[in-house]
Rosetta silent file (secondary structure, phi, psi, omega in degrees, C-alpha in Angstrom):
SEQUENCE: MRDLLDLKGASERVYRFMLVREGRALSPMGGNYLYAVMDRDSLKILYAGEAQNLLSSARDRWGEAVQMYGPAQIYMRLNISERIRKMEHDDLLAALKPPMNVSEEAKKD
SCORE:     score description
SCORE:     0.000 S_00000001
   1 L     0.000  143.196  177.530   95.756   82.515   87.714 S_00000001
   2 L   -79.157  144.681  177.656   93.702   84.685   89.981 S_00000001
   3 L   -72.425  -35.505  179.202   92.935   88.251   88.866 S_00000001
   4 E  -119.633  141.129 -177.641   93.390   89.613   92.382 S_00000001
   5 E  -131.685  120.342  177.316   95.983   88.477   94.864 S_00000001
   6 E  -103.606  122.498 -179.096   95.920   89.403   98.562 S_00000001
   7 E  -123.991  140.570  177.572   99.246   88.936  100.351 S_00000001
   8 E   -92.149  135.238  172.373  100.155   89.453  103.994 S_00000001
   9 L   -86.359  177.511  178.300  103.286   91.296  104.920 S_00000001
  10 L   -61.549  -26.964  179.824  105.352   90.596  108.038 S_00000001
  11 L   -78.171   -3.811 -175.424  103.278   93.286  109.788 S_00000001
  12 L    79.274   -0.961  173.425  100.112   91.240  109.060 S_00000001
  13 L   -68.409  147.422 -179.766   98.879   94.023  106.739 S_00000001
  14 E  -106.776  133.076 -179.071   97.233   92.719  103.592 S_00000001
  15 E  -118.457  131.736 -179.132   98.195   94.109  100.184 S_00000001
  16 E  -101.081  127.981  177.932   96.048   93.586   97.084 S_00000001
  17 E  -117.026  149.120 -179.648   97.722   93.086   93.699 S_00000001
  18 E  -111.859  134.318  177.677   96.061   92.919   90.288 S_00000001
  19 E   -65.196  134.528  174.111   97.093   90.491   87.567 S_00000001
  20 L   -92.485  105.085 -178.777   98.502   92.153   84.455 S_00000001
  21 L   -68.433  148.984  179.248   96.787   90.244   81.674 S_00000001
  22 L   -56.642  134.553 -179.779   98.750   89.448   78.538 S_00000001
  23 L    89.171  -11.555  179.020   98.537   92.320   76.084 S_00000001
  24 L   -92.378  131.985 -178.636   97.622   94.823   78.795 S_00000001
  25 L   -75.306  146.852  171.892  100.135   97.594   79.351 S_00000001
  26 L   -73.046  155.875 -179.807  101.578   98.277   82.754 S_00000001
  27 L   -75.057  145.537  174.145  100.761  101.633   84.276 S_00000001
  28 L   -80.047    3.454  178.541  103.275  104.495   83.997 S_00000001
  29 L   -81.773  169.411  175.321  102.458  105.277   87.648 S_00000001
  30 L   -76.494  155.623  178.092  104.508  104.230   90.643 S_00000001
  31 E   174.497 -177.080  175.706  103.742  100.991   92.405 S_00000001
  32 E  -107.084  153.848  179.415  104.794   97.604   93.637 S_00000001
  33 E  -145.879  158.902 -179.392  104.927   94.522   91.457 S_00000001
  34 E  -134.807  146.998  166.320  105.398   90.770   91.755 S_00000001
  35 E  -105.334  134.627 -176.905  106.480   87.960   89.477 S_00000001
  36 E  -142.597  151.171  174.876  104.588   84.741   90.253 S_00000001
  37 E  -133.901  156.370  173.071  104.225   81.174   88.971 S_00000001
  38 E   -80.645  129.484  177.724  101.871   78.343   89.778 S_00000001
  39 E  -122.678   98.573 -170.942  103.653   75.703   91.866 S_00000001
  40 L    59.868 -113.036 -177.035  101.358   72.707   91.988 S_00000001
  41 L  -103.342    6.295 -178.589   98.163   74.145   93.505 S_00000001
  42 E  -127.014  161.050  179.050   99.570   77.355   94.940 S_00000001
  43 E   -89.875  128.029  179.738  100.993   80.591   93.647 S_00000001
  44 E  -107.002  126.166  178.136  104.706   81.061   94.286 S_00000001
  45 E   -85.353  121.861 -177.437  106.061   84.610   94.450 S_00000001
  46 E   -91.841  -37.804 -173.781  109.411   84.772   92.636 S_00000001
  47 E  -153.557  141.770  174.946  110.261   88.438   92.919 S_00000001
  48 E  -123.914  129.468 -179.437  108.885   91.566   94.564 S_00000001
  49 E  -135.791  167.291  173.882  109.834   94.986   93.264 S_00000001
  50 E  -138.377  147.785 -174.338  108.846   98.616   93.536 S_00000001
  51 E  -149.471  148.820  174.097  109.175  101.304   90.923 S_00000001
  52 L   -69.773  -31.017 -178.626  108.577  104.977   90.292 S_00000001
  53 L  -139.769  103.832 -177.663  107.246  103.991   86.849 S_00000001
  54 H   -61.312  -37.730 -178.324  105.879  100.458   86.459 S_00000001
  55 H   -58.222  -42.130 -176.357  105.779  100.716   82.677 S_00000001
  56 H   -92.442  -14.056 -173.031  109.517  101.303   82.384 S_00000001
  57 H  -121.358  -22.079 -171.669  110.793   99.239   85.338 S_00000001
  58 L   -68.685  -16.076  179.726  108.533   96.300   86.207 S_00000001
  59 L  -103.367   13.436 -176.788  109.953   94.051   83.499 S_00000001
  60 L   -54.693  -39.676 -177.689  113.633   94.664   84.395 S_00000001
  61 L  -113.675   15.540 -176.901  114.177   91.080   85.615 S_00000001
  62 H   -58.964  -48.541 -179.486  111.306   89.469   83.697 S_00000001
  63 H   -58.269  -41.303  177.982  113.517   87.545   81.257 S_00000001
  64 H   -62.050  -43.458 -179.709  115.533   86.138   84.143 S_00000001
  65 H   -62.382  -46.079 -179.247  112.360   85.002   85.939 S_00000001
  66 H   -66.456  -40.189  179.106  110.972   83.242   82.872 S_00000001
  67 H   -64.079  -41.188 -176.808  114.331   81.624   82.094 S_00000001
  68 H   -81.561  -33.415 -170.734  114.746   80.328   85.656 S_00000001
  69 H  -123.151   -3.655 -179.535  111.145   79.408   86.528 S_00000001
  70 L    87.378 -165.936 -176.619  109.186   79.088   83.286 S_00000001
  71 L   -53.924  126.709 -177.312  105.952   80.882   82.371 S_00000001
  72 L  -129.745  169.313  178.147  105.247   83.547   84.967 S_00000001
  73 E  -123.791  156.156  174.150  102.743   86.311   85.590 S_00000001
  74 E  -110.812  133.587  172.405  103.124   89.910   86.727 S_00000001
  75 E  -116.080  144.964  179.681  100.922   91.385   89.430 S_00000001
  76 E  -132.781  156.273  176.091  100.917   95.107   90.215 S_00000001
  77 E  -137.431  114.895 -179.297   99.728   97.410   92.965 S_00000001
  78 E   -72.658  137.149  178.617   99.541  101.125   92.196 S_00000001
  79 L  -165.240  105.189 -174.691  100.997  103.407   94.817 S_00000001
  80 L   -81.245  -15.633  179.254  102.356  106.826   93.925 S_00000001
  81 L   -79.727  112.547 -177.882  103.776  107.578   97.384 S_00000001
  82 H   -59.863  -42.657 -178.189  107.431  106.516   97.290 S_00000001
  83 H   -61.480  -47.137 -179.298  107.721  106.311  101.078 S_00000001
  84 H   -69.186  -39.878  178.683  104.667  104.060  101.455 S_00000001
  85 H   -58.078  -46.097 -179.880  105.626  102.004   98.396 S_00000001
  86 H   -67.245  -38.008  177.639  109.060  101.234   99.875 S_00000001
  87 H   -63.427  -44.912  177.972  107.550  100.416  103.278 S_00000001
  88 H   -63.390  -40.905  178.741  105.102   97.973  101.690 S_00000001
  89 H   -59.652  -48.507  179.422  107.898   96.443   99.629 S_00000001
  90 H   -62.417  -39.449  179.221  110.043   95.859  102.728 S_00000001
  91 H   -62.963  -44.319  178.961  107.050   94.412  104.605 S_00000001
  92 H   -67.989  -40.948  178.317  106.334   91.948  101.802 S_00000001
  93 H   -59.806  -42.050 -179.531  109.998   90.963  101.426 S_00000001
  94 H   -63.106  -34.614 -178.377  110.222   90.167  105.130 S_00000001
  95 H   -85.251  -41.701 -170.619  107.166   87.904  104.928 S_00000001
  96 H   -92.251  -32.521 -176.628  107.553   86.269  101.513 S_00000001
  97 L    46.289   58.356 -179.705  111.328   86.022  100.981 S_00000001
  98 L   -59.081  138.487 -174.411  110.979   85.621   97.186 S_00000001
  99 H   -59.059  -35.217 -179.807  113.880   83.585   95.795 S_00000001
 100 H   -72.283  -29.880  175.170  114.956   86.193   93.233 S_00000001
 101 H   -72.759  -39.670  179.779  115.115   88.884   95.942 S_00000001
 102 H   -62.964  -44.497  179.893  117.075   86.588   98.273 S_00000001
 103 H   -67.250  -33.051  177.453  119.632   85.860   95.529 S_00000001
 104 H   -64.782  -42.079  178.866  119.802   89.615   94.753 S_00000001
 105 H   -67.134  -37.862 -179.974  120.631   90.382   98.404 S_00000001
 106 H   -64.046  -34.337  178.998  123.288   87.638   98.499 S_00000001
 107 H   -67.208  -29.771 -178.644  125.055   89.246   95.516 S_00000001
 108 H   -73.397  -29.031 -176.680  125.274   92.561   97.412 S_00000001
 109 L   -76.089    0.000    0.000  127.045   90.992  100.414 S_00000001
């Protein structure tokens, strides 16, 4: 797994995420986060989330991701501005369409 991950949103903006190494605590700050797995030779994004407190919220669907897709990694991007964090989240969702987010939206309809 790469330590740094640069992803393009639908707006073509690039967002840099940092791998959360095993044993390393997530930050209690606000930010965006991703669940990812290796799929052959590429990294597949399973879920994209945003949280006011990464430490308490970024693992909310972690068990589900591991159960459905196997060993996964968490990437995080610190961002304390809620407005910007949500905008970045929406931009990434529009570009990446992670399967766990798509299934989450289908449940709401």
